MMTF fields as JSON, N, C-alpha, C and O atoms, coordinates in Angstrom:
{
  "mmtfVersion": "1.0.0",
  "mmtfProducer": "UNKNOWN",
  "numBonds": 355,
  "numAtoms": 356,
  "numGroups": 89,
  "numChains": 1,
  "numModels": 1,
  "chainsPerModel": [1],
  "groupsPerChain": [89],
  "chainIdList": ["A"],
  "bondAtomList": [4, 2, 8, 6, 12, 10, 16, 14, 20, 18, 24, 22, 28, 26, 32, 30, 36, 34, 40, 38, 44, 42, 48, 46, 52, 50, 56, 54, 60, 58, 64, 62, 68, 66, 72, 70, 76, 74, 80, 78, 84, 82, 88, 86, 92, 90, 96, 94, 100, 98, 104, 102, 108, 106, 112, 110, 116, 114, 120, 118, 124, 122, 128, 126, 132, 130, 136, 134, 140, 138, 144, 142, 148, 146, 152, 150, 156, 154, 160, 158, 164, 162, 168, 166, 172, 170, 176, 174, 180, 178, 184, 182, 188, 186, 192, 190, 196, 194, 200, 198, 204, 202, 208, 206, 212, 210, 216, 214, 220, 218, 224, 222, 228, 226, 232, 230, 236, 234, 240, 238, 244, 242, 248, 246, 252, 250, 256, 254, 260, 258, 264, 262, 268, 266, 272, 270, 276, 274, 280, 278, 284, 282, 288, 286, 292, 290, 296, 294, 300, 298, 304, 302, 308, 306, 312, 310, 316, 314, 320, 318, 324, 322, 328, 326, 332, 330, 336, 334, 340, 338, 344, 342, 348, 346, 352, 350],
  "bondOrderList": [1, 1, 1, 1, 1, 1, 1, 1, 1, 1, 1, 1, 1, 1, 1, 1, 1, 1, 1, 1, 1, 1, 1, 1, 1, 1, 1, 1, 1, 1, 1, 1, 1, 1, 1, 1, 1, 1, 1, 1, 1, 1, 1, 1, 1, 1, 1, 1, 1, 1, 1, 1, 1, 1, 1, 1, 1, 1, 1, 1, 1, 1, 1, 1, 1, 1, 1, 1, 1, 1, 1, 1, 1, 1, 1, 1, 1, 1, 1, 1, 1, 1, 1, 1, 1, 1, 1, 1],
  "groupList": [{"groupName": "MET", "atomNameList": ["N", "CA", "C", "O"], "elementList": ["N", "C", "C", "O"], "formalChargeList": [0, 0, 0, 0], "bondAtomList": [1, 0, 2, 1, 3, 2], "bondOrderList": [1, 1, 2], "singleLetterCode": "M", "chemCompType": "L-PEPTIDE LINKING"}, {"groupName": "ALA", "atomNameList": ["N", "CA", "C", "O"], "elementList": ["N", "C", "C", "O"], "formalChargeList": [0, 0, 0, 0], "bondAtomList": [1, 0, 2, 1, 3, 2], "bondOrderList": [1, 1, 2], "singleLetterCode": "A", "chemCompType": "L-PEPTIDE LINKING"}, {"groupName": "ASN", "atomNameList": ["N", "CA", "C", "O"], "elementList": ["N", "C", "C", "O"], "formalChargeList": [0, 0, 0, 0], "bondAtomList": [1, 0, 2, 1, 3, 2], "bondOrderList": [1, 1, 2], "singleLetterCode": "N", "chemCompType": "L-PEPTIDE LINKING"}, {"groupName": "THR", "atomNameList": ["N", "CA", "C", "O"], "elementList": ["N", "C", "C", "O"], "formalChargeList": [0, 0, 0, 0], "bondAtomList": [1, 0, 2, 1, 3, 2], "bondOrderList": [1, 1, 2], "singleLetterCode": "T", "chemCompType": "L-PEPTIDE LINKING"}, {"groupName": "LYS", "atomNameList": ["N", "CA", "C", "O"], "elementList": ["N", "C", "C", "O"], "formalChargeList": [0, 0, 0, 0], "bondAtomList": [1, 0, 2, 1, 3, 2], "bondOrderList": [1, 1, 2], "singleLetterCode": "K", "chemCompType": "L-PEPTIDE LINKING"}, {"groupName": "SER", "atomNameList": ["N", "CA", "C", "O"], "elementList": ["N", "C", "C", "O"], "formalChargeList": [0, 0, 0, 0], "bondAtomList": [1, 0, 2, 1, 3, 2], "bondOrderList": [1, 1, 2], "singleLetterCode": "S", "chemCompType": "L-PEPTIDE LINKING"}, {"groupName": "ARG", "atomNameList": ["N", "CA", "C", "O"], "elementList": ["N", "C", "C", "O"], "formalChargeList": [0, 0, 0, 0], "bondAtomList": [1, 0, 2, 1, 3, 2], "bondOrderList": [1, 1, 2], "singleLetterCode": "R", "chemCompType": "L-PEPTIDE LINKING"}, {"groupName": "GLN", "atomNameList": ["N", "CA", "C", "O"], "elementList": ["N", "C", "C", "O"], "formalChargeList": [0, 0, 0, 0], "bondAtomList": [1, 0, 2, 1, 3, 2], "bondOrderList": [1, 1, 2], "singleLetterCode": "Q", "chemCompType": "L-PEPTIDE LINKING"}, {"groupName": "VAL", "atomNameList": ["N", "CA", "C", "O"], "elementList": ["N", "C", "C", "O"], "formalChargeList": [0, 0, 0, 0], "bondAtomList": [1, 0, 2, 1, 3, 2], "bondOrderList": [1, 1, 2], "singleLetterCode": "V", "chemCompType": "L-PEPTIDE LINKING"}, {"groupName": "GLU", "atomNameList": ["N", "CA", "C", "O"], "elementList": ["N", "C", "C", "O"], "formalChargeList": [0, 0, 0, 0], "bondAtomList": [1, 0, 2, 1, 3, 2], "bondOrderList": [1, 1, 2], "singleLetterCode": "E", "chemCompType": "L-PEPTIDE LINKING"}, {"groupName": "ILE", "atomNameList": ["N", "CA", "C", "O"], "elementList": ["N", "C", "C", "O"], "formalChargeList": [0, 0, 0, 0], "bondAtomList": [1, 0, 2, 1, 3, 2], "bondOrderList": [1, 1, 2], "singleLetterCode": "I", "chemCompType": "L-PEPTIDE LINKING"}, {"groupName": "GLY", "atomNameList": ["N", "CA", "C", "O"], "elementList": ["N", "C", "C", "O"], "formalChargeList": [0, 0, 0, 0], "bondAtomList": [1, 0, 2, 1, 3, 2], "bondOrderList": [1, 1, 2], "singleLetterCode": "G", "chemCompType": "PEPTIDE LINKING"}, {"groupName": "ASP", "atomNameList": ["N", "CA", "C", "O"], "elementList": ["N", "C", "C", "O"], "formalChargeList": [0, 0, 0, 0], "bondAtomList": [1, 0, 2, 1, 3, 2], "bondOrderList": [1, 1, 2], "singleLetterCode": "D", "chemCompType": "L-PEPTIDE LINKING"}, {"groupName": "LEU", "atomNameList": ["N", "CA", "C", "O"], "elementList": ["N", "C", "C", "O"], "formalChargeList": [0, 0, 0, 0], "bondAtomList": [1, 0, 2, 1, 3, 2], "bondOrderList": [1, 1, 2], "singleLetterCode": "L", "chemCompType": "L-PEPTIDE LINKING"}, {"groupName": "PRO", "atomNameList": ["N", "CA", "C", "O"], "elementList": ["N", "C", "C", "O"], "formalChargeList": [0, 0, 0, 0], "bondAtomList": [1, 0, 2, 1, 3, 2], "bondOrderList": [1, 1, 2], "singleLetterCode": "P", "chemCompType": "L-PEPTIDE LINKING"}, {"groupName": "HIS", "atomNameList": ["N", "CA", "C", "O"], "elementList": ["N", "C", "C", "O"], "formalChargeList": [0, 0, 0, 0], "bondAtomList": [1, 0, 2, 1, 3, 2], "bondOrderList": [1, 1, 2], "singleLetterCode": "H", "chemCompType": "L-PEPTIDE LINKING"}],
  "groupTypeList": [0, 1, 2, 3, 4, 5, 1, 4, 4, 1, 1, 6, 7, 1, 8, 6, 6, 3, 8, 8, 2, 4, 1, 6, 6, 5, 7, 8, 6, 5, 3, 8, 6, 4, 8, 9, 9, 1, 10, 1, 1, 11, 12, 6, 12, 3, 1, 13, 1, 1, 0, 1, 2, 1, 9, 14, 1, 13, 8, 6, 1, 1, 7, 4, 2, 10, 8, 15, 6, 2, 1, 1, 7, 6, 4, 8, 5, 6, 13, 1, 15, 6, 10, 1, 4, 13, 12, 4, 4],
  "groupIdList": [1, 2, 3, 4, 5, 6, 7, 8, 9, 10, 11, 12, 13, 14, 15, 16, 17, 18, 19, 20, 21, 22, 23, 24, 25, 26, 27, 28, 29, 30, 31, 32, 33, 34, 35, 36, 37, 38, 39, 40, 41, 42, 43, 44, 45, 46, 47, 48, 49, 50, 51, 52, 53, 54, 55, 56, 57, 58, 59, 60, 61, 62, 63, 64, 65, 66, 67, 68, 69, 70, 71, 72, 73, 74, 75, 76, 77, 78, 79, 80, 81, 82, 83, 84, 85, 86, 87, 88, 89],
  "secStructList": [7, 7, 7, 1, 2, 2, 2, 2, 2, 2, 2, 2, 2, 2, 2, 2, 2, 2, 2, 2, 2, 2, 2, 2, 2, 2, 2, 2, 2, 2, 2, 2, 2, 2, 2, 2, 2, 2, 2, 2, 2, 6, 7, 2, 2, 2, 2, 2, 2, 2, 2, 2, 2, 2, 2, 2, 2, 2, 2, 2, 2, 2, 2, 6, 6, 1, 1, 7, 2, 2, 2, 2, 2, 2, 2, 2, 2, 2, 2, 2, 2, 2, 2, 2, 2, 2, 2, 2, 7],
  "xCoordList": [-33.212, -33.297, -33.12, -33.548, -32.451, -32.203, -33.502, -34.318, -33.693, -34.928, -34.696, -35.537, -33.631, -33.36, -32.519, -31.817, -32.682, -31.943, -30.411, -29.751, -29.882, -28.408, -28.023, -26.97, -28.907, -28.543, -28.641, -27.875, -29.602, -29.712, -28.478, -27.94, -27.938, -26.705, -25.495, -24.564, -25.618, -24.268, -24.306, -23.271, -25.534, -25.61, -25.127, -24.527, -25.387, -24.973, -23.468, -22.828, -22.866, -21.406, -20.848, -19.869, -21.268, -20.722, -20.714, -19.791, -21.752, -21.554, -20.403, -19.591, -20.387, -19.25, -17.772, -16.858, -17.661, -16.334, -16.105, -14.926, -16.998, -16.631, -16.185, -15.335, -16.701, -16.05, -14.689, -13.818, -14.474, -13.066, -12.025, -10.868, -12.624, -11.795, -11.343, -10.178, -12.267, -12.078, -11.053, -10.212, -11.119, -10.116, -8.771, -7.818, -8.594, -7.435, -6.827, -5.62, -7.709, -7.239, -6.714, -5.711, -7.422, -6.981, -5.587, -4.735, -5.439, -4.187, -3.091, -2.037, -3.21, -2.189, -1.91, -0.751, -2.928, -2.789, -1.859, -1.022, -2.114, -1.427, 0.099, 1.006, 0.289, 1.803, 2.456, 3.588, 1.771, 2.355, 2.583, 3.647, 1.569, 1.756, 3.067, 3.758, 3.26, 4.475, 5.756, 6.681, 5.754, 6.982, 7.107, 8.189, 5.944, 6.006, 6.487, 7.344, 5.987, 6.31, 7.865, 8.506, 8.431, 9.786, 10.607, 11.712, 10.088, 10.877, 10.854, 11.938, 9.679, 9.541, 10.506, 11.107, 10.671, 11.594, 12.919, 13.807, 13.294, 14.694, 15.333, 16.543, 14.561, 15.07, 15.128, 14.102, 16.277, 16.398, 16.162, 15.53, 16.652, 16.52, 15.046, 14.579, 14.307, 13.056, 12.205, 11.301, 12.526, 11.82, 12.1, 11.153, 13.251, 13.56, 12.8, 12.217, 12.756, 11.868, 10.442, 9.788, 9.885, 8.586, 8.224, 7.084, 9.148, 9.064, 9.06, 8.492, 9.698, 9.734, 8.287, 7.907, 7.568, 6.122, 5.24, 4.334, 5.497, 4.546, 4.481, 3.425, 5.673, 5.806, 4.945, 4.193, 5.115, 4.312, 2.835, 1.994, 2.503, 1.051, 0.429, -0.731, 1.25, 0.742, 0.683, -0.3, 1.619, 1.523, 0.354, -0.352, 0.129, -1.008, -2.277, -3.242, -2.387, -3.67, -3.867, -4.994, -2.773, -2.931, -3.386, -4.13, -2.892, -3.285, -4.741, -5.408, -5.282, -6.554, -7.606, -8.768, -7.067, -7.829, -8.441, -9.593, -7.597, -8.022, -7.405, -8.012, -6.305, -5.71, -5.244, -4.931, -5.229, -4.698, -3.275, -2.495, -2.895, -1.576, -0.504, 0.567, -0.773, 0.115, 0.265, 1.34, -0.831, -0.883, -0.043, 0.706, -0.203, 0.744, 2.183, 3.018, 2.503, 3.925, 4.504, 5.688, 3.604, 4.093, 4.349, 5.365, 3.505, 3.58, 4.896, 5.716, 5.24, 6.467, 7.705, 8.746, 7.545, 8.733, 9.067, 10.214, 7.985, 8.195, 8.777, 9.653, 8.196, 8.67, 10.083, 10.754, 10.587, 11.806, 12.676, 13.781, 12.321, 13.145, 13.323, 14.418, 12.275, 12.373, 13.324, 14.136, 13.211, 14.26, 15.711, 16.67, 15.806, 17.208, 17.787, 18.977, 16.913, 17.392, 17.847, 18.698, 17.235, 17.64, 19.118, 19.764, 19.655, 21.096, 22.074, 23.203, 21.664, 22.435, 22.639, 23.668, 21.713, 21.689, 22.789, 22.986],
  "yCoordList": [12.589, 11.584, 10.111, 9.781, 9.365, 7.932, 7.203, 7.382, 6.315, 5.721, 4.079, 3.45, 3.515, 2.116, 1.811, 2.64, 0.575, 0.21, 0.371, 0.78, 0.056, 0.248, 1.682, 2.033, 2.596, 3.999, 4.576, 5.482, 4.074, 4.56, 4.187, 5.001, 2.983, 2.526, 3.302, 3.61, 3.555, 4.262, 5.798, 6.374, 6.333, 7.582, 7.636, 8.619, 6.621, 6.498, 6.224, 6.726, 5.548, 5.266, 6.553, 6.925, 7.339, 8.643, 9.648, 10.453, 9.581, 10.451, 10.0, 10.791, 8.708, 8.176, 8.455, 8.895, 8.155, 8.44, 9.877, 10.23, 10.767, 12.277, 12.703, 13.587, 12.135, 12.48, 12.028, 12.749, 10.779, 10.235, 11.034, 11.251, 11.476, 12.124, 13.461, 13.847, 14.117, 15.429, 15.413, 16.308, 14.399, 14.342, 14.077, 14.684, 13.209, 12.889, 14.089, 14.33, 14.784, 15.967, 17.082, 17.758, 17.195, 18.172, 17.817, 18.668, 16.498, 16.078, 16.324, 16.815, 16.06, 16.331, 17.838, 18.246, 18.64, 20.054, 20.608, 21.493, 19.97, 20.439, 20.023, 20.77, 18.79, 18.413, 19.329, 19.764, 19.631, 20.539, 21.902, 22.498, 22.397, 23.666, 23.826, 24.844, 22.808, 22.64, 22.817, 23.539, 22.14, 22.175, 23.774, 24.361, 24.348, 25.631, 26.594, 27.432, 26.516, 27.437, 27.326, 28.343, 26.128, 25.993, 26.529, 27.024, 26.439, 27.035, 28.472, 29.055, 29.193, 30.55, 31.026, 32.09, 30.276, 30.664, 30.444, 30.979, 29.698, 29.565, 28.394, 28.22, 27.527, 26.421, 25.176, 24.529, 24.846, 23.723, 22.366, 21.46, 22.249, 20.918, 20.664, 19.538, 21.662, 21.625, 21.258, 20.425, 21.884, 21.685, 20.261, 19.61, 19.739, 18.255, 17.331, 16.394, 17.548, 16.763, 16.914, 15.875, 18.0, 18.011, 17.479, 17.073, 17.482, 16.934, 15.339, 14.69, 14.816, 13.335, 12.818, 11.686, 13.689, 13.378, 13.767, 13.017, 14.861, 15.361, 14.506, 14.367, 13.961, 13.281, 11.993, 11.72, 11.21, 9.896, 10.238, 9.506, 11.338, 11.582, 12.026, 11.767, 12.675, 13.22, 11.931, 11.691, 11.21, 9.882, 9.016, 8.49, 8.852, 7.911, 8.736, 8.069, 10.021, 10.633, 10.427, 10.263, 10.431, 10.198, 8.773, 8.547, 7.766, 6.418, 6.208, 5.357, 6.994, 6.834, 7.872, 8.03, 8.482, 9.318, 10.494, 10.868, 11.086, 12.244, 13.477, 14.548, 13.352, 14.392, 13.538, 12.351, 14.199, 13.723, 13.267, 13.946, 12.211, 11.741, 12.633, 12.758, 13.264, 14.234, 15.521, 16.11, 15.885, 17.146, 16.806, 17.629, 15.528, 15.272, 15.245, 15.734, 14.676, 14.625, 15.876, 16.097, 16.825, 18.216, 18.906, 19.587, 18.759, 19.438, 18.818, 19.649, 17.503, 16.973, 17.541, 17.828, 17.676, 18.085, 19.591, 20.005, 20.33, 21.91, 22.176, 23.011, 21.378, 21.537, 21.036, 21.614, 19.951, 19.472, 20.481, 20.697, 21.111, 22.113, 23.336, 23.895, 23.759, 25.014, 24.625, 25.443, 23.424, 22.943, 22.881, 23.26, 22.408, 22.398, 23.84, 24.04, 24.862, 26.142, 26.821, 27.71, 26.343, 26.804, 26.642, 27.513, 25.445, 25.093, 26.121, 26.294, 26.787, 27.491, 28.88, 29.519, 29.315, 30.727, 30.795, 31.847],
  "zCoordList": [-13.498, -12.475, -13.149, -14.256, -12.308, -12.833, -12.789, -11.885, -13.858, -14.04, -13.756, -13.114, -14.223, -14.101, -12.81, -12.229, -12.467, -11.216, -11.33, -10.375, -12.466, -12.649, -12.634, -12.101, -13.247, -13.275, -11.91, -11.584, -11.03, -9.583, -8.932, -8.181, -9.146, -8.462, -8.857, -8.113, -10.016, -10.717, -10.042, -9.706, -9.901, -9.228, -7.769, -7.333, -7.075, -5.767, -5.766, -4.842, -6.613, -6.605, -7.037, -6.391, -8.017, -8.376, -7.146, -7.019, -6.256, -5.112, -4.21, -3.73, -4.017, -3.104, -3.689, -2.992, -5.009, -5.617, -5.645, -5.617, -5.693, -5.792, -4.394, -4.287, -3.348, -2.043, -1.892, -1.406, -2.321, -2.226, -3.094, -2.733, -4.374, -5.296, -4.766, -4.862, -4.23, -3.685, -2.549, -2.462, -1.676, -0.676, -1.207, -0.718, -2.183, -2.811, -3.592, -3.59, -4.227, -5.067, -4.023, -4.254, -2.956, -1.948, -1.344, -1.089, -1.142, -0.59, -1.644, -1.238, -2.846, -3.88, -3.958, -4.041, -3.931, -3.902, -2.765, -2.942, -1.57, -0.399, -0.497, -0.128, -1.017, -1.191, -2.176, -1.965, -3.244, -4.278, -3.692, -3.858, -3.0, -2.361, -1.404, -1.366, -0.743, 0.192, -0.627, -0.254, -1.725, -2.606, -3.157, -3.155, -3.594, -4.151, -3.061, -3.345, -1.855, -0.767, -0.452, -0.185, -0.488, -0.211, -1.285, -1.066, -2.442, -3.713, -3.488, -3.472, -3.297, -3.075, -1.953, -2.102, -0.84, 0.363, -0.11, 0.554, -1.226, -1.536, -0.919, -1.062, -0.202, 0.711, -0.215, -0.424, -0.753, -1.563, -0.803, -1.346, 0.389, 1.108, 1.414, 1.242, 1.856, 2.216, 0.9, 0.953, -0.199, -1.383, -1.833, -2.277, -1.765, -2.112, -1.337, -1.882, 0.049, 0.968, 0.591, 0.496, 0.373, 0.025, -1.399, -1.627, -2.308, -3.581, -3.585, -4.464, -2.596, -2.35, -2.014, -2.314, -1.405, -1.044, -2.289, -2.654, -2.886, -3.791, -5.161, -5.779, -5.567, -6.802, -6.824, -7.76, -5.704, -5.644, -5.53, -6.051, -4.857, -4.75, -6.093, -6.413, -6.802, -8.238, -9.094, -9.795, -9.033, -9.903, -9.456, -10.318, -8.28, -7.734, -8.158, -8.531, -8.149, -8.547, -9.979, -10.446, -10.713, -12.186, -12.519, -13.473, -11.655, -11.958, -11.567, -12.155, -10.542, -10.237, -11.01, -10.636, -12.029, -12.946, -12.188, -12.403, -11.257, -10.525, -11.165, -11.154, -11.677, -12.657, -13.857, -13.761, -14.899, -16.191, -16.064, -15.396, -16.633, -16.518, -17.067, -16.473, -18.205, -18.706, -17.793, -17.679, -17.189, -16.278, -15.06, -14.534, -14.624, -13.433, -13.777, -13.016, -14.925, -15.366, -15.528, -15.273, -16.001, -16.482, -15.124, -14.984, -14.17, -12.808, -12.243, -11.853, -12.13, -11.579, -12.338, -11.746, -13.581, -14.33, -14.056, -13.891, -14.027, -13.743, -12.343, -12.118, -11.423, -10.144, -9.858, -9.004, -10.556, -10.456, -11.141, -10.644, -12.201, -12.899, -12.015, -11.954, -11.334, -10.495, -9.304, -8.871, -8.812, -7.655, -8.193, -7.522, -9.375, -9.95, -10.01, -9.766, -10.346, -10.533, -9.2, -9.165, -8.167, -6.799, -6.509, -5.928, -6.951, -6.66, -7.414, -6.955, -8.539, -9.375, -8.726, -8.946, -7.971, -7.44, -6.325, -5.716]
}
């Protein structure tokens, strides 16, 4: 339990930030899932459209420290690579 005034405030802020971060993380996962579903269906145009939403969402999440920046870039890279492979089939 927090003892000092500043520690109590920090605990309150942490609760608020957790709620906001959960919502942002959920939104990022949803956008990534849409890209993965389009890739699984083999629909390149839908995958590209979904990727146009997913990439900025991942980058923003990385900037806000919701996901690690390297993890976000890795995810973007792997999704882009999978979309590029759709064209070759």
